[in-house]
SESEMAR-956453 format. One record per residue (C-alpha): x negated, y negated, z; residue in three letters. Coordinates in steps of 0.001 Angstrom, whole numbers, plus 500000, padded with zeros to 6 digits. Last residue first. Example, Ala and Ser with C-alpha at 12.3 -4.5 7.8 and 13.67 -1.06 7.14 Angstrom:
REM SESEMAR-956453
486330501060507140SER
487700504500507800ALA
//
This chain:
REM SESEMAR-956453
772416223669898728PRO
772873222418902334GLY
776653221800902066CYS
777661225391902813CYS
775506228512902901LYS
772300226843904163LYS
774266224693906661TRP
775823227758908257LYS
779569228174908016ARG
782247226881910383GLY
783635224533907701SER
783352221496909991GLY
781375219313907574CYS
778524219316910102PRO
777370222721908817CYS
776461224975911731PRO
772681225254912071ASP
770870228046910184ASN
769139225774907673ARG
768349223245910419GLY
769909219789910396ILE
767539216895911097LYS
768760214227913495GLN
769058210885911745ASN
771499209378914237GLY
774005211895915538GLU
775650213790912685GLY
774863217441913214GLY
775671217716916894ARG
778644215382916686LEU
779968217081913578VAL
779570220563915010GLN
781126219711918348ARG
784044218044916601MET
784661221047914385ALA
784704223317917407ALA
787231221079919133ASN
789527220905916086ARG
789443224652915572SER
787618226030912578VAL
789051226303909096PRO
789175229922907924PRO
786072231413906340VAL
784907231371902734GLN
782188233800901722GLU
781728231989898401GLU
781844235208896390ARG
784932236420898293ALA
786706233148897593VAL
786079233448893873ALA
786879237169893593ALA
790251236800895297ASP
790860233700893194LEU
790390235718890025GLN
792610238544891257ASP
795526236245892198ASP
798069236987894944GLN
800900234510895281HIS
801355231380897337TRP
804308229112896504PRO
803222226123894392GLU
802833222860896285ALA
799299221740895509LEU
799024217992896134ARG
796239215758894908MET
794497212606896009GLY
792547209636894750PHE
789763207221895723ARG
790501206370899362LEU
787709204474901135ARG
785514206413903551ALA
783678203242904657GLN
781368203600901581ASP
781154207388901158PRO
784117207231898748ALA
787060209431899631LEU
788794212227897733CYS
791902213616899372LEU
793330217070898848GLY
796603218457900067PHE
797834221995900535TRP
801308223522900500LEU
802373227140900107ASP
799537228447902275ALA
797887231848901995LYS
794903230436903951GLN
792419231687901350LEU
794607230449898511TYR
794961226954899927LYS
791190226818900523ARG
790487227995896994ARG
792798225478895360THR
791625222582897505THR
787904223189897001LEU
788257223784893255VAL
790530220772892705ALA
788264218576894828LEU
785215219522892712ARG
787071218862889476GLN
788351215529890789SER
784853214515891899ALA
783283215398888552GLU
785927213548886549LEU
786068210541888880ASP
782302209982888948ASN
780404211392891891GLU
780081209318895089ALA
781760212035897155SER
783603212577900400ILE
786013215478899885LEU
788835216014902360VAL
790798219256902265THR
794129219267904040LEU
796446222012905124GLY
799979223340905349SER
800831226083907844LYS
803305223829909720ASP
800832223633912621ALA
798101222114910485PHE
795051223502908716MET
791887221471908320LEU
789191221468905638ALA
786003219423905435LEU
783899218172902572SER
780550216655901679HIS
779236215469898319PRO
775570214434898182LYS
773974210981898450GLY
771862212112901431ASP
772520209327903907ARG
775892208027902581ALA
777239211561902312ALA
776143212337905891GLN
777770209134907161GLN
780984209950905292ALA
780974213428906830GLN
780696212029910345GLY
783343209391909704ASP
785709212059908372ILE
785208214247911439LEU
785451211287913823ARG
788764210115912327ASN
790032213690912373LEU
789272213802916090ASP
791200210642916849ASP
794085211756914644ARG
794249215074916474THR
794163213334919853PRO
797017210975918857GLY
799414213521917399ASP
799538214038913656LEU
802824213109911978GLU
801354210039910295LEU
798762212216908567LEU
801471214415907076GLN
803422211438905769PHE
800260210033904202GLY
799596213350902497GLN
803053213155900963ASP
802263209671899674LEU
798941210839898226VAL
800557213303895853ALA
803707211254895200PRO
801828208118894069GLU
803341204884895349PRO
799974203238896014ARG
800322200431898565VAL
801092202912901351GLN
798109205123900559ILE
795592202300900975GLU
796989201368904378GLN
796961205036905359LEU
793292205338904423ILE
792462202246906457ARG
794300203639909478SER
792540206954909019LEU
789175205197909109THR
790014203321912277THR
790775199593912592GLY
794092200059914378GLU
794586203563915724HIS
796439202890918985HIS
798453199886917778THR
801322200938915528LEU
801905204365917109LEU
801653203171920684GLY
801990199693922148PRO
805116197834921003PRO
804139194970918682THR
804957191355919579ALA
803714191949923135ALA
805150189281925446GLY
805829185572925864PRO
809249185159924190LEU
808766183290920919ALA
812424183645919882ARG
812304185935916842ARG
808921187620917150ARG
808633187694920935ALA
812309188596921295ALA
811826191471918844MET
808682192735920560ALA
810153192557924066ILE
813294194505923176ASP
811203196951921133ILE
809110197769924202GLY
812319198280926172LEU
813710200891923766SER
812098203873925509PHE
813927202931928711GLY
817156204263927228GLU
816135207787928206ASP
816024210366925456MET
817775213733925519HIS
816122216454923448VAL
817955219555922258LEU
816557222620920501LYS
812917222191921451GLN
811482225526920294GLU
811214224291916713ASP
808489221798917563ASP
809122218131918141PHE
807679214986916520TRP
808473211293916796LEU
805226209394917396ASN
804837208653921144HIS
805532204951921706ARG
806828203848918314LEU
808795207067917968HIS
810314206780921445TYR
811418203236920653GLY
812988204388917390LEU
814942207023919310ILE
816112204467921873THR
817055201977919146MET
819373204605917657GLU
821660204314920669GLN
822752206235923762ALA
820394209042922843ALA
820635212736922006MET
818248214291919494LEU
818679217828918171ARG
821631216636916091ASP
819411215202913383GLY
815833216406913782TYR
815133216090910070ARG
817087212823909847THR
814811211097912340ARG
811763212774910814ARG
812451211566907285ALA
813549208138908552ILE
810290207699910453TYR
808072208758907555SER
810066206609905132LEU
809521203522907282LEU
805839204151907987HIS
804949204925904369LEU
807074202137902901PRO
805218199627905096SER
806698197077907500THR
807921199365910236LEU
808530196689912897LEU
810705194098911139GLU
812157196592908665THR
813389198829911453LEU
814704195920913529VAL
816821194428910724ASP
818074197850909645ILE
819009198339913305LEU
821127195182913247PHE
822753195958909907VAL
824270199140911327ASP
823387202839911358THR
824167206309910065ILE
821207208063908413PHE
822550211029906489ALA
820702214358906402ALA
818166214462903594ARG
819132215031899967VAL
816790216937897625ARG
819266219819897230PRO
822714219087898712VAL
823922220439902031ASP
827323218977902870ARG
828358216817905813THR
831446216060907874LYS
830668213303910381LEU
832904213513913440PHE
830983214513916551GLN
827370213615915860ARG
828495210478914034SER
830551209479917061GLN
827467209629919288PHE
825342207563916929THR
828110204986916528LEU
828778204746920274ALA
830411201342919854PRO
830498199953916293TYR
829052196423916446HIS
829759195113912980ASP
828084195276909549SER
828193199028908981VAL
825441200905907132VAL
825545204452905752CYS
822038205282904517PHE
821554208295902232VAL
817950209399901785PHE
816848211140898604ILE
813790213353898068GLU
812187214849894975ASN
813096212236892376ILE
811236212985889140GLN
810081210880886225PRO
810830207697888222PRO
814096205924887350LEU
814354202924885039VAL
817504200985885936VAL
819313199966882765GLU
820729196505882196SER
824535196323882100GLY
824892193140884151ASP
826162195143887148SER
822981197209887132LEU
822679200477885274THR
822003204179885807VAL
822918206572882996GLN
823993210075883889TYR
823569213361882038LYS
819784213212882539ALA
820274213906886255ASP
817992211642888273GLY
820776210388890519LEU
823965212405890030CYS
823932214424893264GLU
822754211356895171ALA
825711209354893833CYS
828175211877895245LEU
826283211906898533LEU
826475208127898828GLY
830209208048898158GLN
830853210802900714ASP
828662209054903292TYR
830377205697902808ALA
833799207340903092ASP
832703209092906296GLN
831330205941907925VAL
833706202986908270GLY
836891204283906687LYS
836672207822908064GLN
835369206602911413PHE
838312204234911778ASP
840746206991910823ASP
839121209401913260ARG
839364206976916160ILE
842920206127915054VAL
843909209786915160GLN
842547210399918640ASP
843964207239920233ASN
841481206656923047GLY
842099203008923905LYS
839020202045921922ARG
840685203506918840ALA
843756201343919381GLU
841563198250919716ILE
839929198907916354THR
836336200019915743LEU
834792197823913057ARG
834460198102909308LYS
832444196090906806SER
830940199040904958LYS
827607199484903184ALA
826467202479901126GLN
822685202567900806VAL
820947205120898589ILE
817229205468899299ILE
815038207136896694ALA
811740208997896796ARG
809411210159894000ASP
807259207021894189ALA
809560204391895733TRP
813050203605894441LEU
815541201738896641VAL
819218201519895672LEU
821737199188897327VAL
825537199245896961ASP
825570202409894864ILE
828584203055892645GLU
829714206364891176GLY
830651208414888130ALA
831911205633885845LYS
833194206971882522LYS
831606205250879536GLY
831862208096877059LYS
829105210078878794ALA
828793209673882540GLU
827864206411884156TRP
826200205544887479LEU
826514201944888637ASP
824076199982890826VAL
825207197005892858ASN
821845195748894128LEU
818422197163893230PHE
815250197368895328VAL
811891198378893816ASN
810981195030892233GLU
811874193245895475ALA
809042194992897308GLY
809350198132899442PHE
809140196593902933VAL
810525193059902547SER
812781194471899819ALA
814458196633902472LEU
815379193506904451ARG
816691191688901378GLU
818739194655900205ALA
820272195085903675VAL
821188191388903780PHE
822598191325900274ASN
824780194395900795GLU
826165193287904139THR
826698189669903076PHE
828374190611899796ALA
831027192604901629GLY
831907189677903884ARG
831948187158901059ASN
834332189244898959LYS
836634189889901896ASP
836724186172902732GLN
837438185237899125GLN
840428187563899049ALA
841601186353902450ARG
841525182641901674TYR
845160182040900684SER
846295184094903678LYS
844589181740906120ASP
845089183500909475THR
842344185964908553LEU
839906183059908450MET
840000182650912216TRP
839535186396912681HIS
836310186396910668PHE
835172183260912495PRO
835398185240915777SER
832820187975915219ASP
829296186525914926TYR
830054183437917024ILE
831747185704919582ALA
828636187894919787GLU
826447184859920449ALA
828853183623923135LEU
828922187029924823ALA
825114187156924847TYR
825089183770926555ASN
826879185430929462GLN
828373183198932150LEU
828662180210929805SER
830175177299931737MET
831440173998930396TYR
831565170759932366GLN
834741168686932466GLY
834884168271936264ASP
837631170912936544PRO
835444173487934724GLN
835967174653931161ARG
835001178308930673ILE
833207179756927628LEU
833735183375926496PRO
836402182673923845THR
836503185704921532ALA
835398188281924118THR
837292186186926687VAL
840596187231925141HIS
840260190834926290ASN
842139193073923878PHE
843233196123925816ASP
840508198623926668GLN
840607198476930446LEU
844293197849930931SER
846474194755931347SER
844620192258929181PHE
847638190917927285SER
848105188182929895ALA
844775186538929094ASN
846033183397930873ASN
845926180846928064ALA
847187177292928670SER
843790176037929805ASP
842352177209926497PRO
839539179815926635LEU
836473178090925237THR
834815179242921985PHE
836373176676919634ALA
836119174068922413ASP
832325174433922482LEU
831977173987918727VAL
834303170975918640ARG
832475169513921644GLU
829156169857919814VAL
830590167973916840LEU
831761165151919113GLY
828344164984920758THR
826588164594917390ASP
823760167073916919LEU
820126166733918004GLY
819842170174919624CYS
818893169039923145HIS
820776165755923213ALA
823915167422921919ALA
823595170181924517ILE
823445167784927446ASP
826183165613925864SER
828509168601925684ALA
827987169220929374THR
826336172150931112PHE
826984174929933642SER
825463178441933940PHE
822880177433936549GLY
825485175321938339PRO
827545178494939042VAL
824694180320940801MET
825936179414944271THR
824208178768947588TRP
826026176524950048GLN
826362179157952764ASP
822578179709952579ALA
821912176148953803PRO
820344173967951109ARG
816750172831950581ASP
815620176040948886ARG
818761175871946772MET
817484172838944852GLU
814223174517943848GLU
816041177549942447ARG
818491175251940699LEU
815630173492938893SER
814394176714937311GLU
817939177904936702PHE
818717174741934745ARG
815709175172932462VAL
816825178686931497GLN
820411177462931147CYS
819275174733928758GLN
817489177268926563LEU
820573179472926253SER
822873176499925683ILE
820517175182922992SER
820598178483921122ASP
824405178498921253ALA
824605174917919933VAL
822255175698917050GLN
824348178770916260CYS
827498176654916018ALA
825677174231913728GLN
824664177069911433GLY
828246178310911339ILE
829399174964910037THR
831516172474911962PHE
834921170764911914GLY
837047173822912419ARG
839334173952909379ASN
837535171915906743ARG
833998172617907959GLN
834771176301908477LEU
836249176638904990TRP
833223174896903427ASP
830888177068905496ASN
832380180328904234ASP
829500181287901900ALA
827032181065904779GLU
829331183108907000TYR
827271186292907247ARG
823885184625906762ARG
824289182185909650VAL
825949184968911656ALA
822841187094911075LEU
820591184708912978ASP
823131184213915772LEU
824006187867916270TYR
820327188747915989GLN
819508186198918695PHE
821926187953921059ASP
820271191292920377TYR
822369193866918593ALA
824068197220918931SER
824830196969922639GLU
824749200246924541ALA
827994202155924775ALA
829805202140928113TYR
833290201525926682PHE
832859203833923672ILE
831053206569925617PRO
833917206643928171GLU
836835206349925756ARG
835645209381923746MET
836948211816926377VAL
840481210459926050ALA
840196210613922261GLY
839604214348922509SER
837418215960919870ASP
834627215328922368PHE
835547218491924240PRO
834423220646921292ASN
835703224184921722VAL
835197227333919677ASP
836809229852921996LYS
834927232955923111GLY
836678233277926451GLN
833516232179928247LYS
833408229147925962LEU
836895228177927112ALA
835952228675930758GLU
832838226561930383ALA
834798223764928697VAL
837458223794931387GLU
834821223615934098GLY
832955220818932342ILE
836050218645932461ASP
835453215538930343PHE
838385213264931122ALA
836706212821934511ALA
834256210373932934SER
836950207713932618LEU
838003208194936241VAL
834385208095937434HIS
833774204866935589HIS
836769203325937316LEU
835428204363940703GLU
832101202760939862LEU
833884199625938733LEU
835831199580941991LEU
832698199958944120SER
830778197326942172GLU
833626194837942537ALA
833950195583946261HIS
830244195063946879ASP
830186191761944981VAL
833331190410946635TYR
832005191456950053ARG
828738189651949260GLN
830647186492948352GLN
832541186770951641LEU
829304186982953637GLU
827806183959951866ARG
830915181949952615SER
833240181202949741PRO
832847178159947448LEU
836307177124946304THR
836504177147942492TRP
839935178804942312ASP
840312179781938659ILE
843780179384937151PRO
845297182849936680ALA
844484185704934290LYS
841050184061934051VAL
839447186359936659MET
840645189515934894LEU
838767188643931712GLY
835604187724933599HIS
835638190988935546LEU
836071192904932279THR
833287190869930673THR
830991191909933519LEU
831892195547932898GLU
831337195262929151THR
828012193544929863ARG
826849196511931878MET
826537196300935636LEU
823117197162937025ARG
822468200218939153ASP
821348202464936290PRO
818346200277935505GLY
818199197711932724SER
817699194469934630VAL
814627195419936675GLU
813456197692933870ARG
812919194582931793LEU
810193193300934089ASP
808505196720934072ASP
808449196640930275VAL
806517193396930454THR
807364189739929890VAL
804238187583929914ASP
803266185029932568LYS
805469185455935646GLU
808715187245934897TYR
812371187201935892LEU
814841188462933315ILE
818441187316933765MET
821273189647932863ASN
822096191784935906ASP
821356189373938748ARG
822498186220936972PHE
825757187733935765CYS
826355189237939209LEU
825743185867940903TYR
828120184105938512ALA
830729186771939251LEU
830395186167942976ALA
830804182405942417HIS
833844182967940186VAL
835433184954943031PHE
835972181641944849GLY
839565182289945858PRO
840597185865944946GLN
841855186493941418LEU
838998188884940589CYS
839885191058943576LEU
843528191410942556ALA
842439192368939034GLU
840113195051940374LEU
842856196414942582ASP
845183196635939566ALA
842454198365937539PHE
841992200937940289ILE
845695201704940398GLU
845983201903936610ARG
842980204229936379GLU
844629206608938796THR
843414207359942293ARG
841967210667943419THR
838421209396943634THR
834918210805943947ASN
832130208365943228LYS
829655208888940427MET
826042207869940551PRO
825286204753938460ARG
824778205084934725MET
//
């Protein structure tokens, strides 16, 4: 955020000054300028990360701050008088100054001096146990969703409620989303023409208000809906003239403009200062409308819960295949006693994902800093889901329990489940969810079960959009949960963005890593490009693009469509390699494949990784029995020589180094007389360094250059050709 400003004033005093400012004549024009400056993306041909940085830097106002100004402005009838250019600038400067002062007051609840003193005295202190401290990360939390996600998911969320909406509001949720999309597109066109118009006007006549303005007929013509229907949609999300937002008397009171973000102007036009706010209102407000109909509440609750489960199941099925995703799974003990319920279960190779979904949002009282309410909300929205998921994870795969679907049919589990992921998914924007999970989630260590993955439907949507293979998705989740509390970020999207750019991996010496929000910008562009045809890169550059078309990429693609535990684990290990290592391994394998294709003989290489595991690659055209026996010998002896507990073997065909099969040796190392004799006879040596291996392959594999008996073997073993692959 912006640099802090010292103040001795109270929050109430600052808030009162902010309200007085927002009620000044013509403040709406200053607010329109701020909304344009801090929300609109200006670009030439394609949107780039640098373009997004212009509106995502620490000096910009956040949407919660802009919504606060909006909410205070409508506490009295808006004065639309156009102020002078100088007065508008004073409004802007004063608003920024007061918001900065307000931020400082909220941040001051965290007193680093008090914490240091408590730690010095040996006290076990967690300053974030205080609700007052939690107010700051809750108010300034990054948005959970994109505006187009709110609209796309709203269609799914209220699909079963369309009859109620048609009867009581005169439109369906799909029609409301059409209107919102049209408003966004119309505003883009309007700003283009407004820029040309202002060039011919004196500076004192400049205002951004027309860029946010439109009529019902404009929108109806654009989206092809009846004008009367469009008016019903617009009026449903417009603050009534009779309302004055009187209840908004402190920062985290209910702000009526979050539910009704549109403004009706004196000339009958509508104004949408933040199209994001309208999209969010369309996602949230219908739920509150239906709450007023007591006769419909039971059906509403049923529909809401079904949406979360069905949507998550559908998105995971797009990655793992519908045949591997199961909805509403029950676990039964003997004598028909139910042991647990799983909302969504994914089975892949020897892995399982247990999803527990909750339709819970952070209440107004929690946002105000009420310690107990914050904990109660977290308990209902996250902790209960985690506890249920963990209970089911303990039972899953145990022969004492039967696993069935809601219709009574049995779910066939894999012979062994070696790793289980527990996803806790909420369906609403839950401010500072990642941060709160670090502070409040109470966990237990259970064999096979990874640390919990706490998220919302919006991130599930992004994850499954960008990580489209089981291998990539499971690899990311495994590492994200492995590092757990070592990673600090404003939102999960930041961590995913770092992974897509740099491949998420840290050594044990890095105890705490703070990630800048800028890492998520590539995802912002990719999602908008995919969902709304924004001109920009549809895939963030990095992990998903740097190794396209390489041998390792082809091997990984073959691994991910074969849910075999042995090769799946090797796939995870290959994905964790850094870029240079993957580049070099590509060249090593290519070099060996070329040698095998030239001479028709088996060739192999062995590499050891930082975690003391290793990989033996055999390139052979032998039949499966001969090749598997050879790979077993090479892998077993190399694992023994390196005293490793885990070693992988891959057999590739010389033709384009295609994957044939793999194996995994995971028995703890122990001394063996026969293996001692075997490795001594073969004069085995440790795997060479990556650079040395590359030099050997390049020297031995260029063109048809002849390899001398005493030359280093191009397989990278470090031995002479005559004592390695030469015979």
